[in-house]
All heavy atoms as an XYZ file, in Angstrom:
854
protein
N       0.804     -1.109     -0.039
C       0.028      0.062      0.072
C       0.900      1.242      0.037
O       1.849      1.353      0.651
C      -0.783     -0.008      1.197
C      -1.620      1.328      1.334
S      -2.677      1.898      2.764
C      -3.373      0.689      3.658
N       0.576      2.158     -0.834
C       1.240      3.330     -0.905
C       0.617      4.444      0.016
O      -0.648      4.643     -0.211
C       1.380      3.801     -2.265
C       2.205      5.144     -2.586
C       2.247      5.554     -3.953
N       2.888      6.735     -4.083
C       3.053      7.434     -5.151
N       2.700      6.935     -6.280
N       3.631      8.720     -5.175
N       1.449      5.174      0.665
C       0.805      6.204      1.654
C       1.417      7.627      1.155
O       2.640      7.613      1.120
C       1.216      5.930      3.250
C       0.579      4.568      3.607
C       0.672      7.060      3.973
C       0.886      4.197      4.975
N       0.468      8.447      0.941
C       0.857      9.888      0.579
C       0.432     10.799      1.756
O      -0.579     10.712      2.369
C       0.142     10.302     -0.657
C       0.470      9.479     -1.860
O       1.731      9.040     -1.985
N      -0.431      9.230     -2.773
N       1.315     11.789      1.937
C       1.114     12.863      2.950
C      -0.037     13.691      2.328
O       0.059     14.175      1.112
C       2.302     13.650      3.328
C       2.062     14.649      4.384
C       3.449     15.408      4.725
O       4.450     14.882      4.373
O       3.199     16.421      5.389
N      -0.986     14.125      3.159
C      -2.035     15.084      2.738
C      -1.639     16.450      2.899
O      -1.044     16.818      4.057
C      -3.306     14.741      3.409
C      -3.902     13.363      3.074
C      -4.409     15.802      3.092
C      -5.087     12.917      3.803
N      -1.733     17.276      2.023
C      -1.340     18.735      2.125
C      -2.701     19.500      1.880
O      -3.354     19.347      0.769
C      -0.275     19.188      1.146
O       0.661     18.325      1.267
C       0.069     20.660      1.365
N      -3.056     20.447      2.887
C      -4.303     21.213      2.718
C      -4.007     22.559      2.169
O      -4.922     23.229      2.144
C      -4.991     21.166      4.027
C      -5.589     19.911      4.448
C      -4.930     19.087      5.403
C      -6.845     19.398      3.874
C      -5.539     17.826      5.661
C      -7.430     18.243      4.205
C      -6.717     17.471      5.139
N      -2.848     22.950      1.954
C      -2.477     24.364      1.502
C      -3.061     25.344      2.437
O      -2.854     25.315      3.650
C      -2.820     24.644      0.076
O      -4.191     24.466     -0.187
C      -2.024     23.747     -0.825
N      -4.024     26.311      1.996
C      -4.534     27.326      2.766
C      -5.885     26.823      3.529
O      -6.304     27.426      4.451
C      -4.875     28.509      1.862
C      -3.791     29.237      1.425
O      -2.713     29.148      1.917
O      -4.006     29.860      0.282
N      -6.388     25.571      3.158
C      -7.660     25.202      3.723
C      -7.320     24.617      5.074
O      -6.138     24.234      5.433
C      -8.117     24.033      2.876
N      -8.391     24.510      5.968
C      -8.146     24.002      7.276
C      -9.058     22.841      7.485
O     -10.391     23.006      7.530
C      -8.387     25.092      8.366
C      -7.414     26.108      8.227
C      -7.761     27.461      8.955
N      -7.628     27.138     10.299
C      -8.084     28.004     11.308
N      -8.580     29.070     10.988
N      -7.969     27.697     12.566
N      -8.636     21.693      7.635
C      -9.430     20.513      7.894
C      -9.971     20.427      9.294
O      -9.517     21.106     10.143
C      -8.503     19.315      7.787
C      -7.098     19.823      8.195
C      -7.103     21.335      7.805
N     -11.027     19.519      9.515
C     -11.675     19.305     10.769
C     -10.752     18.322     11.449
O     -10.635     17.217     11.002
C     -13.137     18.817     10.675
C     -13.674     18.380     12.191
C     -14.010     19.792     10.046
N      -9.992     18.653     12.597
C      -9.112     17.791     13.206
C      -9.832     16.870     14.262
O      -9.295     15.795     14.465
C      -8.132     18.603     14.096
C      -7.378     19.584     13.305
O      -6.887     19.239     12.178
O      -7.185     20.755     13.735
N     -10.932     17.194     14.668
C     -11.745     16.455     15.737
C     -13.115     17.082     15.961
O     -13.290     18.290     15.677
N     -13.772     16.367     16.704
C     -15.119     16.751     17.189
C     -15.514     16.004     18.378
O     -14.922     14.900     18.795
C     -16.267     16.672     16.117
C     -16.143     15.202     15.634
C     -16.976     14.246     16.202
C     -15.553     14.917     14.386
C     -16.856     12.930     15.717
C     -15.534     13.658     13.975
C     -16.122     12.543     14.490
O     -16.232     11.341     14.064
N     -16.374     16.518     19.241
C     -16.915     15.932     20.441
C     -18.219     16.458     20.863
O     -18.791     17.352     20.193
N     -18.647     15.986     22.048
C     -19.843     16.692     22.634
C     -19.913     18.244     22.574
O     -19.294     18.764     23.390
C     -20.108     16.025     23.976
C     -19.135     14.876     23.988
C     -18.116     15.225     23.027
N     -20.568     18.858     21.658
C     -20.673     20.245     21.628
C     -19.605     21.031     21.010
O     -19.624     22.301     20.984
N     -18.648     20.417     20.414
C     -17.593     21.198     19.860
C     -16.950     20.438     18.638
O     -17.087     19.311     18.332
C     -16.430     21.371     20.854
C     -15.511     20.222     20.974
C     -14.420     19.994     20.398
C     -15.869     19.251     22.025
C     -13.587     18.808     20.458
C     -15.181     18.040     22.238
C     -13.994     17.950     21.420
N     -16.221     21.286     17.842
C     -15.396     20.990     16.640
C     -14.072     21.486     16.783
O     -13.859     22.645     17.329
C     -15.974     21.456     15.286
C     -17.334     20.868     14.993
C     -18.453     21.448     15.472
C     -17.485     19.646     14.388
C     -19.766     20.946     15.148
C     -18.720     19.122     14.110
C     -19.799     19.805     14.463
N     -12.968     20.825     16.284
C     -11.632     21.519     16.343
C     -11.272     21.424     14.797
O     -11.182     20.494     14.186
C     -10.691     20.521     17.174
C      -9.425     21.223     17.302
C      -8.329     20.313     18.147
N      -8.140     19.093     17.527
C      -8.389     17.916     18.075
N      -8.885     17.908     19.377
N      -7.996     16.814     17.541
N     -10.883     22.734     14.439
C     -10.692     23.047     13.049
C      -9.276     23.613     12.853
O      -9.048     24.838     13.476
C     -11.631     23.941     12.236
C     -11.347     24.143     10.859
C     -13.052     23.253     12.392
N      -8.304     23.096     12.276
C      -6.929     23.666     12.141
C      -6.441     23.945     13.631
O      -5.589     24.761     13.818
N      -6.587     23.015     14.495
C      -6.093     23.069     15.837
C      -6.893     24.093     16.809
O      -6.545     24.062     17.959
N      -7.884     24.747     16.286
C      -8.620     25.650     17.122
C     -10.008     25.039     17.492
O     -10.626     24.433     16.680
C      -8.942     26.982     16.527
C      -7.577     27.731     16.157
C      -8.054     29.041     15.429
O      -9.075     29.297     15.253
O      -6.989     29.692     15.041
N     -10.403     25.092     18.822
C     -11.800     24.562     19.312
C     -12.856     25.614     18.992
O     -12.664     26.786     19.324
C     -11.643     24.195     20.639
C     -12.988     23.709     21.172
C     -10.568     23.026     20.849
N     -13.981     25.153     18.384
C     -15.114     25.929     18.140
C     -16.336     25.268     18.791
O     -16.646     24.125     18.510
C     -15.281     26.117     16.686
C     -14.216     26.698     15.912
N     -14.120     28.187     15.845
C     -13.153     26.264     15.466
C     -12.982     28.506     15.144
N     -12.323     27.288     14.924
N     -17.046     25.932     19.732
C     -18.201     25.401     20.439
C     -19.445     25.664     19.562
O     -19.521     26.555     18.750
C     -18.417     25.982     21.821
C     -17.325     25.746     22.718
O     -16.850     24.619     22.699
O     -16.897     26.525     23.476
N     -20.345     24.661     19.634
C     -21.554     24.831     18.834
C     -21.582     24.475     17.396
O     -20.540     24.008     16.907
N     -22.720     24.783     16.859
C     -22.648     24.596     15.253
C     -21.678     25.458     14.491
O     -21.270     26.436     14.926
C     -24.150     25.008     14.910
C     -24.913     24.892     16.106
C     -23.966     25.253     17.273
N     -21.140     24.783     13.396
C     -20.030     25.411     12.833
C     -20.241     25.371     11.238
O     -20.908     24.493     10.663
C     -18.850     24.441     12.946
C     -17.452     24.948     12.515
C     -16.885     26.177     13.153
C     -16.403     23.820     12.656
N     -19.708     26.419     10.652
C     -19.757     26.568      9.077
C     -18.329     26.830      8.754
O     -17.690     27.746      9.189
C     -20.640     27.700      8.737
C     -20.687     28.005      7.253
C     -21.338     26.788      6.480
C     -21.548     29.337      6.909
N     -17.772     25.928      7.829
C     -16.456     26.009      7.360
C     -16.416     26.123      5.851
O     -16.931     25.277      5.095
C     -15.585     24.804      7.742
C     -14.102     25.043      7.324
C     -15.602     24.558      9.303
N     -15.980     27.202      5.311
C     -15.910     27.457      3.914
C     -14.618     28.309      3.624
O     -14.439     29.152      4.422
C     -17.102     28.230      3.479
N     -13.926     28.075      2.514
C     -12.856     28.860      2.190
C     -11.596     28.821      3.181
O     -10.905     29.658      3.321
N     -11.666     27.712      4.041
C     -10.625     27.655      5.087
C     -10.960     28.353      6.258
O     -10.074     28.445      7.207
N     -11.945     29.070      6.384
C     -12.360     29.949      7.523
C     -13.472     29.391      8.286
O     -14.704     29.503      7.823
C     -12.631     31.339      7.118
N     -13.266     28.788      9.563
C     -14.444     28.333     10.291
C     -15.121     29.457     11.035
O     -14.478     30.398     11.445
C     -13.755     27.377     11.304
C     -12.353     27.826     11.489
C     -11.958     28.380      9.992
N     -16.345     29.373     11.108
C     -17.149     30.466     11.842
C     -18.275     29.849     12.550
O     -18.775     28.734     12.120
C     -17.500     31.529     10.957
C     -18.340     31.199      9.842
C     -18.747     32.473      8.974
N     -19.459     31.973      7.807
C     -20.461     32.717      7.266
N     -20.614     33.874      7.668
N     -21.020     32.267      6.220
N     -18.773     30.540     13.617
C     -20.035     30.102     14.218
C     -21.072     30.135     13.339
O     -21.186     30.988     12.380
C     -20.299     30.884     15.528
N     -22.120     29.131     13.535
C     -23.289     29.034     12.532
C     -24.444     28.868     13.680
O     -24.279     28.056     14.536
C     -23.152     27.991     11.641
C     -24.252     27.637     10.717
C     -24.974     28.558      9.992
C     -24.795     26.396     10.519
N     -25.832     27.858      9.285
C     -25.892     26.510      9.562
C     -24.633     25.061     10.965
C     -26.632     25.422      9.059
C     -25.350     23.995     10.511
C     -26.352     24.242      9.639
N     -25.500     29.453     13.414
C     -26.660     29.233     14.338
C     -27.540     28.104     14.120
O     -28.482     27.735     14.835
C     -27.527     30.509     14.385
O     -28.117     30.802     13.094
C     -26.763     31.728     14.845
N     -27.204     27.389     13.020
C     -27.954     26.068     12.686
C     -28.861     26.304     11.519
O     -28.603     27.138     10.687
N     -29.707     25.191     11.299
C     -30.399     25.158     10.111
C     -31.485     26.290      9.709
O     -31.818     26.553      8.673
C     -31.275     23.868     10.142
C     -30.489     22.617     10.162
C     -31.378     21.369     10.414
C     -29.781     22.514      8.798
N     -31.731     27.071     10.827
C     -32.557     28.296     10.604
C     -31.796     29.283      9.921
O     -32.390     30.310      9.410
C     -33.173     28.737     11.827
C     -34.232     27.884     12.564
O     -34.750     27.065     11.772
O     -34.333     27.808     13.763
N     -30.449     29.191      9.947
C     -29.590     30.337      9.365
C     -29.346     30.057      7.919
O     -28.267     29.645      7.512
C     -28.259     30.483     10.106
C     -27.440     31.641      9.707
O     -27.804     32.381      8.800
O     -26.248     31.612     10.072
N     -30.399     30.075      7.005
C     -30.245     29.590      5.679
C     -29.522     30.664      4.840
O     -28.860     30.408      3.845
C     -31.501     29.236      5.081
C     -32.548     30.274      5.148
O     -32.363     31.362      5.869
O     -33.555     30.231      4.299
N     -29.431     31.874      5.290
C     -28.769     32.920      4.685
C     -27.329     32.749      4.509
O     -26.606     32.911      3.530
C     -29.080     34.268      5.337
N     -26.672     32.257      5.654
C     -25.233     31.805      5.618
C     -24.830     30.793      4.618
O     -23.913     30.779      4.045
C     -24.896     31.467      7.044
N     -25.857     29.882      4.500
C     -25.669     28.841      3.534
C     -25.837     29.316      2.022
O     -25.101     28.841      1.224
C     -26.582     27.522      3.845
C     -26.479     27.066      5.239
C     -27.436     26.011      5.382
C     -25.144     26.515      5.437
N     -26.826     30.162      1.933
C     -27.079     30.643      0.453
C     -25.826     31.462     -0.004
O     -25.708     31.634     -1.227
C     -28.407     31.302      0.605
C     -29.619     30.477      0.551
C     -30.871     31.437      0.864
C     -29.818     29.577     -0.638
N     -25.185     32.125      0.999
C     -23.972     33.014      0.603
C     -22.927     32.212     -0.074
O     -22.073     32.677     -0.701
C     -23.503     33.706      1.725
C     -24.461     34.802      2.287
C     -23.859     35.448      3.621
O     -22.771     35.016      4.110
O     -24.582     36.203      4.246
N     -22.912     30.790      0.103
C     -21.877     29.936     -0.371
C     -21.996     29.780     -1.912
O     -21.087     29.319     -2.562
C     -21.826     28.627      0.360
C     -21.644     28.678      1.915
C     -21.864     27.405      2.456
C     -20.222     29.237      2.197
N     -23.138     30.167     -2.463
C     -23.448     29.989     -3.870
C     -22.368     30.601     -4.644
O     -21.941     31.824     -4.412
C     -24.874     30.356     -4.276
N     -21.830     29.870     -5.659
C     -20.670     30.447     -6.493
C     -19.322     30.322     -5.839
O     -18.399     30.313     -6.546
N     -19.178     29.983     -4.556
C     -17.952     29.862     -4.005
C     -17.558     28.444     -3.741
O     -16.373     28.088     -3.819
C     -18.022     30.525     -2.539
C     -18.192     31.966     -2.474
C     -18.484     32.507     -0.992
O     -17.687     31.979     -0.217
N     -19.343     33.512     -0.895
N     -18.609     27.567     -3.656
C     -18.398     26.083     -3.415
C     -19.408     25.356     -4.300
O     -20.375     25.821     -4.836
C     -18.514     25.797     -1.926
C     -17.591     26.391     -1.031
C     -19.978     25.926     -1.463
N     -18.808     23.970     -4.517
C     -19.675     23.216     -5.405
C     -20.625     22.270     -4.672
O     -21.701     22.059     -5.019
C     -18.838     22.316     -6.364
C     -18.060     23.306     -7.349
O     -18.609     24.310     -7.823
O     -16.734     22.919     -7.510
N     -20.003     21.808     -3.353
C     -20.758     20.822     -2.609
C     -20.831     21.381     -1.133
O     -19.747     21.730     -0.580
C     -20.263     19.559     -2.637
C     -21.068     18.558     -1.881
C     -20.183     18.998     -4.072
N     -21.999     21.431     -0.505
C     -22.091     21.690      0.858
C     -22.456     20.429      1.587
O     -23.461     19.729      1.250
C     -23.239     22.667      1.080
C     -23.810     22.958      2.512
C     -22.499     23.627      3.307
C     -24.933     23.884      2.480
N     -21.578     19.990      2.554
C     -21.858     18.927      3.321
C     -22.598     19.369      4.670
O     -22.049     20.293      5.296
C     -20.631     18.151      3.749
C     -19.925     17.553      2.675
C     -18.772     18.175      2.053
C     -20.461     16.431      1.948
C     -18.179     17.696      0.895
C     -19.792     15.778      0.834
C     -18.671     16.373      0.311
N     -23.711     18.941      4.939
C     -24.544     19.211      6.123
C     -24.523     18.089      7.109
O     -25.000     17.101      6.786
C     -25.981     19.603      5.840
C     -26.736     19.999      7.007
C     -26.002     20.684      4.639
N     -23.910     18.395      8.287
C     -23.819     17.323      9.363
C     -24.930     17.645     10.317
O     -25.056     18.756     10.853
N     -25.676     16.545     10.530
C     -26.917     16.654     11.384
C     -26.729     16.226     12.780
O     -27.673     16.013     13.504
C     -28.060     15.904     10.816
C     -28.459     16.391      9.294
S     -29.008     18.181      9.381
C     -30.641     17.952     10.054
N     -25.476     16.285     13.315
C     -25.195     15.827     14.712
C     -24.743     14.418     14.713
O     -24.262     13.813     13.658
N     -25.097     13.713     15.673
C     -24.730     12.182     15.835
C     -25.556     11.220     14.819
O     -25.033     10.234     14.702
N     -26.679     11.646     14.451
C     -27.506     10.714     13.670
C     -27.797     11.467     12.355
O     -27.686     12.643     12.119
C     -28.859     10.428     14.380
C     -28.662      9.846     15.772
O     -27.853      8.866     15.798
O     -29.304     10.270     16.620
N     -28.143     10.574     11.429
C     -28.550     11.007      9.954
C     -29.943     11.489     10.030
O     -30.772     10.839     10.701
C     -28.460      9.929      9.090
C     -28.927     10.413      7.604
C     -26.932      9.440      8.950
N     -30.175     12.700      9.583
C     -31.528     13.261      9.537
C     -31.752     14.017      8.228
O     -30.738     14.231      7.580
C     -31.860     14.163     10.678
N     -32.892     14.528      7.851
C     -33.012     15.183      6.689
C     -33.096     16.658      6.943
O     -33.451     17.095      8.069
C     -34.319     14.724      5.887
C     -34.244     13.388      5.469
N     -33.607     12.943      4.405
C     -34.787     12.239      6.011
C     -33.808     11.736      4.256
N     -34.488     11.174      5.199
N     -32.758     17.550      6.008
C     -33.011     18.966      6.195
C     -34.368     19.334      5.487
O     -34.848     18.410      4.707
C     -31.813     19.794      5.569
C     -31.794     19.630      4.059
C     -30.592     19.602      6.182
C     -30.801     20.439      3.264
N     -35.049     20.361      5.850
C     -36.330     20.746      5.316
C     -36.259     20.750      3.731
O     -35.227     21.142      3.126
C     -36.613     22.107      5.881
N     -37.181     20.387      3.138
C     -37.365     20.268      1.775
C     -37.171     21.775      1.083
O     -36.524     21.872      0.069
C     -38.702     19.641      1.196
C     -38.716     19.032     -0.130
C     -40.182     18.371     -0.281
N     -40.002     16.968      0.293
C     -41.032     16.200      0.328
N     -42.174     16.558     -0.151
N     -40.857     14.998      0.812
N     -37.867     22.611      1.724
C     -37.593     24.138      1.224
C     -36.215     24.614      1.210
O     -35.680     25.157      0.282
C     -38.491     24.987      1.980
C     -39.976     24.845      1.972
O     -40.339     24.023      0.912
O     -40.748     25.224      2.648
N     -35.374     24.230      2.204
C     -33.956     24.629      2.348
C     -33.150     23.896      1.231
O     -32.384     24.437      0.611
C     -33.458     24.237      3.724
C     -31.962     24.548      3.948
C     -31.674     25.997      3.625
C     -31.510     24.167      5.381
N     -33.399     22.628      1.096
C     -32.651     21.855      0.165
C     -33.034     22.463     -1.249
O     -32.071     22.705     -2.096
C     -32.967     20.414      0.130
C     -32.292     19.688     -1.009
C     -32.619     18.153     -1.064
N     -32.041     17.314     -0.011
C     -30.779     16.842     -0.025
N     -29.987     17.100     -1.137
N     -30.373     16.174      0.900
N     -34.210     22.732     -1.493
C     -34.681     23.353     -2.919
C     -33.892     24.655     -3.097
O     -33.452     24.907     -4.100
N     -33.955     25.534     -2.112
C     -33.229     26.801     -2.208
C     -31.892     26.693     -2.428
O     -31.337     27.556     -3.359
C     -33.601     27.668     -0.937
N     -31.125     25.802     -1.732
C     -29.668     25.615     -1.923
C     -29.456     25.117     -3.448
O     -28.470     25.628     -4.034
C     -29.189     24.725     -0.917
C     -29.202     25.212      0.637
C     -28.833     24.194      1.584
C     -28.163     26.444      0.749
N     -30.109     24.061     -3.726
C     -30.005     23.526     -5.051
C     -30.205     24.479     -6.217
O     -29.637     24.446     -7.200
C     -30.749     22.272     -5.222
C     -30.169     21.174     -4.251
C     -30.859     19.738     -4.348
O     -32.143     19.714     -4.732
O     -30.425     18.775     -3.756
N     -31.265     25.313     -5.934
C     -31.622     26.309     -6.902
C     -30.473     27.269     -7.078
O     -30.417     27.909     -8.345
C     -32.964     27.060     -6.541
N     -29.683     27.458     -6.156
C     -28.508     28.540     -6.256
C     -27.259     27.697     -6.874
O     -26.214     28.388     -6.896
C     -28.148     28.931     -4.870
C     -29.296     30.023     -4.471
C     -29.320     31.196     -5.274
O     -28.269     31.726     -5.729
O     -30.521     31.691     -5.527
N     -27.426     26.363     -7.176
C     -26.328     25.637     -7.780
C     -25.418     24.937     -6.864
O     -24.372     24.402     -7.222
N     -25.888     24.806     -5.652
C     -25.119     24.108     -4.622
C     -25.422     22.590     -4.495
O     -26.712     22.371     -4.455
C     -25.235     24.655     -3.161
C     -24.630     25.973     -3.011
C     -25.177     26.643     -1.512
C     -23.106     25.946     -2.822
N     -24.606     21.831     -4.501
C     -24.816     20.375     -4.311
C     -24.901     20.330     -2.838
O     -24.136     20.769     -2.118
N     -25.938     19.455     -2.282
C     -26.205     19.387     -0.843
C     -26.106     17.852     -0.552
O     -26.875     17.100     -1.085
C     -27.419     19.951     -0.498
C     -27.766     19.744      0.976
C     -27.708     21.386     -0.851
N     -25.161     17.520      0.335
C     -25.174     16.238      0.948
C     -25.300     16.176      2.391
O     -24.544     16.836      3.060
C     -23.779     15.585      0.569
C     -23.423     15.528     -0.815
C     -24.247     14.406     -1.527
O     -24.761     13.474     -0.964
O     -24.480     14.513     -2.689
N     -26.308     15.577      2.844
C     -26.729     15.520      4.242
C     -26.420     14.224      4.871
O     -26.585     13.150      4.345
C     -28.214     15.709      4.440
C     -28.627     15.735      5.810
C     -28.647     17.052      3.851
N     -25.701     14.191      5.991
C     -25.193     12.973      6.705
C     -24.876     13.289      8.092
O     -25.306     14.454      8.737
C     -23.978     12.464      6.055
C     -22.917     13.441      5.884
S     -21.446     12.923      4.769
C     -22.228     13.139      3.131
N     -24.586     12.335      8.960
C     -24.315     12.663     10.385
C     -22.961     13.569     10.301
O     -22.237     13.605      9.334
C     -23.930     11.346     11.088
O     -22.583     10.769     10.659
N     -22.865     14.264     11.394
C     -21.612     15.238     11.392
C     -20.354     14.549     11.399
O     -19.446     14.996     10.695
C     -21.764     16.103     12.648
O     -22.803     16.975     12.566
N     -20.000     13.365     12.080
C     -18.761     12.716     11.923
C     -18.630     12.401     10.511
O     -17.515     12.545      9.970
C     -18.919     11.456     12.811
C     -19.880     11.835     13.811
C     -20.953     12.711     13.088
N     -19.487     11.797      9.822
C     -19.368     11.401      8.336
C     -19.106     12.706      7.539
O     -18.369     12.595      6.458
C     -20.581     10.620      7.778
N     -19.805     13.709      7.812
C     -19.649     14.993      7.122
C     -18.239     15.490      7.221
O     -17.627     16.013      6.202
C     -20.723     16.032      7.393
N     -17.743     15.477      8.333
C     -16.381     16.007      8.662
C     -15.409     15.088      7.889
O     -14.413     15.708      7.317
C     -16.075     15.918     10.081
S     -17.011     17.118     11.119
N     -15.495     13.824      7.966
C     -14.501     13.040      7.256
C     -14.576     13.355      5.632
O     -13.593     13.345      5.087
C     -14.860     11.513      7.387
C     -14.463     11.120      8.876
C     -14.547      9.627      9.177
N     -15.895      9.102      8.844
C     -16.818      8.962      9.709
N     -16.625      9.359     10.944
N     -18.052      8.396      9.323
N     -15.875     13.282      5.179
C     -16.059     13.435      3.663
C     -15.562     14.858      3.290
O     -14.771     14.993      2.304
C     -17.425     13.339      3.335
O     -17.944     11.947      3.904
C     -17.612     13.424      1.923
N     -15.683     16.001      4.063
C     -15.327     17.220      3.753
C     -13.763     17.242      3.829
O     -13.155     17.698      2.766
C     -15.749     18.240      4.910
C     -15.158     19.626      4.978
C     -15.561     20.533      4.001
C     -14.107     19.868      5.832
C     -14.963     21.777      4.072
C     -13.534     21.007      5.844
C     -13.871     22.028      4.893
O     -13.325     23.235      4.997
N     -13.067     16.604      4.769
C     -11.634     16.555      4.751
C     -11.042     15.932      3.487
O     -10.013     16.266      2.915
C     -11.038     15.900      5.977
C     -11.284     16.665      7.151
O     -11.495     17.887      7.231
N     -11.099     16.082      8.455
N     -11.689     14.830      3.135
C     -11.096     14.077      1.933
C     -11.294     14.954      0.670
O     -10.285     15.102     -0.081
C     -11.903     12.768      1.757
C     -11.602     12.074      0.441
C     -11.562     11.787      2.960
N     -12.427     15.484      0.415
C     -12.482     16.363     -0.724
C     -11.705     17.645     -0.653
O     -11.273     18.112     -1.597
C     -13.916     16.671     -1.045
C     -14.757     15.582     -1.993
C     -14.947     14.326     -1.106
C     -15.941     16.090     -2.585
N     -11.564     18.067      0.610
C     -10.774     19.306      0.754
C      -9.288     18.972      0.377
O      -8.653     19.798     -0.143
C     -10.815     19.725      2.250
C     -10.213     21.040      2.561
C     -10.985     22.274      1.970
C     -10.188     21.236      4.081
N      -8.770     17.794      0.915
C      -7.437     17.383      0.459
C      -7.269     17.334     -0.974
O      -6.037     17.437     -1.478
C      -7.152     16.132      1.112
O      -7.736     15.043      0.570
N      -8.294     17.114     -1.843
C      -8.178     16.950     -3.310
C      -8.215     18.257     -3.880
O      -8.228     18.431     -5.242
C      -9.234     16.059     -3.755
C      -9.209     14.566     -3.283
C     -10.421     13.797     -3.698
O     -11.395     14.352     -4.251
O     -10.426     12.546     -3.484
N      -8.419     19.345     -3.074
C      -8.588     20.723     -3.660
C      -9.879     21.086     -4.133
O     -10.052     21.988     -5.035
N     -10.814     20.276     -3.744
C     -12.272     20.623     -4.280
C     -12.864     21.810     -3.473
O     -12.492     22.093     -2.449
C     -13.147     19.274     -4.029
C     -12.697     18.073     -4.650
C     -12.937     17.836     -6.156
N     -14.354     17.842     -6.345
C     -15.016     16.729     -6.261
N     -14.665     15.566     -6.023
N     -16.433     16.795     -6.528
N     -13.884     22.375     -4.152
C     -14.519     23.557     -3.648
C     -15.690     23.055     -2.772
O     -16.864     22.776     -3.163
C     -15.052     24.562     -4.657
C     -13.918     25.095     -5.489
C     -14.331     26.030     -6.629
N     -15.798     26.029     -6.873
C     -16.457     27.084     -7.191
N     -15.919     28.291     -7.233
N     -17.733     27.095     -7.527
N     -15.389     22.893     -1.453
C     -16.381     22.350     -0.603
C     -16.624     23.177      0.697
O     -15.758     23.903      0.973
C     -16.154     20.813     -0.153
C     -16.063     19.875     -1.289
C     -14.722     20.690      0.436
N     -17.745     23.008      1.330
C     -17.991     23.578      2.541
C     -18.583     22.599      3.546
O     -19.268     21.599      3.046
C     -18.965     24.783      2.329
N     -18.538     22.989      4.740
C     -19.298     22.128      5.801
C     -20.150     23.061      6.793
O     -19.616     24.005      7.216
C     -18.118     21.439      6.634
C     -18.439     20.717      7.904
C     -19.331     19.410      7.604
C     -17.307     20.377      8.733
N     -21.335     22.607      6.939
C     -22.187     23.145      7.949
C     -22.538     21.982      8.836
O     -23.320     20.980      8.380
C     -23.431     23.703      7.260
N     -22.147     21.987     10.093
C     -22.235     20.938     11.028
C     -22.872     21.290     12.319
O     -22.506     22.381     12.944
C     -21.005     20.198     11.109
N     -23.794     20.537     12.843
C     -24.357     20.507     14.167
C     -23.508     19.574     15.010
O     -23.061     18.480     14.621
C     -25.926     20.087     14.164
C     -26.718     20.871     13.230
C     -28.296     20.168     13.253
C     -26.947     22.240     13.825
N     -23.183     19.985     16.197
C     -22.300     19.169     16.982
C     -23.045     17.893     17.500
O     -24.185     17.738     17.336
C     -22.154     19.951     18.273
C     -23.133     21.027     18.335
C     -23.664     21.212     16.979
N     -22.180     16.790     17.750
C     -22.734     15.524     18.149
C     -23.009     15.652     19.651
O     -22.527     16.522     20.392
C     -21.567     14.342     18.032
C     -21.423     14.228     16.480
C     -20.481     14.653     18.725
């Protein structure tokens, strides 16, 4: 098996998560989190659709982490995001963090909006 070192350049991967927090690029962030363009910031959750809609044109895929379990986002929210050209992938937050990191390491234009576990 060949092992390659992952380089994130300016992007900041999710290093870890736990009850109520995420660690991105070595910094701990409490509560829901939005990471786009390598800059993590607080997010108020699914009711803050404006923050997600602002990602249109900046990213191709938005990973939405729903906490510890898989759940669906509101149909209206998904429709609004997709109408703006955003691909939306909804999964548990641990899976969303892992998938975000993999695509980020490939240089893809991705964002993460995650609720804590």
